[in-house]
C-alpha positions in Angstrom: 32.3 -82.1 32.9 28.8 -81.4 31.4 27.4 -84.4 33.5 28.8 -82.6 36.7 27.2 -79.2 35.8 23.9 -81.0 35.1 24.2 -83.0 38.4 25.1 -79.7 40.3 22.1 -77.8 38.8 19.9 -80.6 39.5 21.1 -80.9 43.1 20.7 -77.1 43.7 16.9 -77.2 42.2 16.1 -80.1 44.5 17.9 -78.7 47.6 16.1 -75.1 46.9 12.7 -76.7 46.6 13.2 -78.4 49.9 14.4 -75.1 51.6 11.3 -73.3 50.5 8.8 -76.0 51.3 10.3 -76.3 54.8 10.3 -72.4 55.3 6.6 -71.8 53.9 4.9 -75.0 55.2 4.2 -74.2 59.0 3.7 -71.2 61.4 2.5 -71.3 65.0 1.7 -68.9 67.8 0.8 -69.0 71.4 -2.7 -67.8 71.8 -4.5 -66.4 74.8 -8.0 -67.5 76.0 -9.9 -65.2 78.7 -13.1 -65.2 80.5 -14.7 -62.9 83.0 -17.1 -64.6 85.4 -19.7 -62.0 86.5 -22.3 -62.2 89.4 -25.5 -63.9 88.2 -28.7 -62.1 87.9 -31.0 -62.2 90.7 -34.6 -61.0 91.2 -36.9 -60.8 94.2 -40.5 -59.5 94.5 -40.5 -56.7 96.8 -44.3 -56.2 96.3 -46.8 -58.4 94.6 -49.3 -57.2 91.8 -52.7 -56.6 93.1 -55.7 -55.5 91.2 -57.6 -54.3 94.2 -61.4 -54.8 94.7 -63.2 -55.3 91.5 -66.8 -55.8 90.5 -68.2 -57.4 87.3 -71.8 -57.4 85.8 -73.2 -60.2 83.4 -71.3 -59.2 80.6 -67.7 -59.4 81.9 -64.7 -57.0 81.2 -61.3 -56.0 82.0 -59.3 -54.1 84.5 -55.9 -52.8 83.4 -53.4 -52.4 86.2 -50.7 -50.0 85.1 -47.0 -49.6 86.3 -47.8 -47.0 88.9 -50.8 -48.8 90.5 -53.5 -47.0 88.4 -56.5 -48.8 87.1 -58.5 -48.5 84.0 -61.8 -50.3 83.0 -63.4 -51.8 80.0 -66.7 -53.7 79.6 -69.1 -54.5 82.6 -66.3 -54.4 85.2 -65.6 -51.9 87.7 -62.5 -50.9 89.7 -64.0 -50.4 93.3 -62.4 -47.7 95.6 -61.4 -48.6 99.1 -59.3 -51.6 98.2 -55.8 -52.1 97.9 -54.2 -52.0 94.3 -50.7 -51.9 93.7 -48.4 -52.6 90.7 -45.6 -55.3 91.2 -42.3 -54.4 92.3 -39.2 -56.1 91.7 -35.6 -55.8 92.7 -32.8 -57.1 90.1 -29.3 -57.5 91.4 -26.1 -58.6 89.1 -22.9 -57.1 88.0 -22.1 -53.5 87.5 -24.0 -51.7 84.9 -24.9 -54.5 82.5 -28.0 -54.5 80.5 -30.7 -57.1 80.9 -34.1 -58.4 79.5 -37.2 -58.7 81.2 -39.7 -61.5 79.9 -43.3 -62.6 81.0 -45.7 -65.4 80.3 -48.5 -65.0 77.7 -50.9 -65.3 80.5 -51.4 -66.5 84.1 -54.1 -68.0 86.1 -55.7 -66.6 89.2 -58.2 -68.8 91.3 -60.8 -68.8 94.1 -62.8 -72.0 94.9 -62.2 -73.4 91.5 -63.1 -70.5 89.6 -60.5 -68.8 87.3 -59.7 -65.5 85.8 -56.7 -64.8 83.2 -54.0 -62.2 83.8 -52.2 -61.1 80.6 -50.5 -58.1 78.8 -47.8 -57.9 81.4 -46.0 -54.4 81.1 -42.9 -52.9 82.9 -41.5 -49.6 83.4 -37.8 -50.4 83.3 -37.4 -49.1 79.7 -36.6 -50.6 76.3 -33.2 -51.7 77.4 -33.0 -52.0 81.3 -29.7 -51.6 83.0 -28.0 -52.2 86.4 -27.0 -49.2 88.0 -24.0 -50.2 90.7 -25.3 -53.8 90.3 -28.9 -53.2 91.2 -32.3 -52.1 89.6 -36.0 -51.9 90.5 -38.9 -51.9 88.3 -42.8 -52.0 88.4 -45.3 -54.5 86.8 -48.7 -54.0 85.6 -51.0 -56.4 83.6 -54.7 -56.9 82.4 -57.1 -58.7 84.4 -59.9 -60.3 82.3 -62.9 -61.0 84.5 -65.6 -63.5 83.2 -69.3 -62.7 82.9 -70.9 -63.3 86.4 -67.7 -64.0 87.9 -68.1 -65.5 91.2 -67.0 -63.5 94.2 -63.9 -64.4 96.2 -60.2 -63.9 97.1 -58.3 -64.8 93.8 -54.8 -65.8 94.0 -52.0 -67.0 91.6 -48.7 -66.7 90.4 -46.5 -66.0 87.2 -43.0 -66.3 86.2 -41.2 -63.2 85.5 -37.7 -63.7 84.0 -34.6 -61.5 83.7 -31.4 -62.3 81.6 -28.3 -60.6 80.8 -27.9 -59.0 77.3 
């Protein structure tokens, strides 16, 4: 009888261990995965940036074109009146009211007949955190034109890459 009680107690211990380990060993849930594909950002140039008519002496200088199209001068450079100067104007389209960032290259080169000038210090007037309104936004761009000493006359042209990204 004593052996039966021991056998019964041992069997209950083994059986209860098996029950607890089977119940506590695993759990599962069916989970969801979601995505919302939005309209990609696009940017178009409405008006190219134009420093207008400029002149320079033997020491060189700079012309800063602000985002309103105004110009300021340093060094031996001159912003000549009568030319057409304009800030760059860009239109961004995308999704709803999403925020985006604007980035510029460190500098760009404009050229005429093998002669170069550097454009740098790009600025925009879209604010610290630009955002679309109804899927669209427009902003202006200015920069600094670095004119070399005794820069040869000519119609200088070039390009730069402006990039917008969702935030």
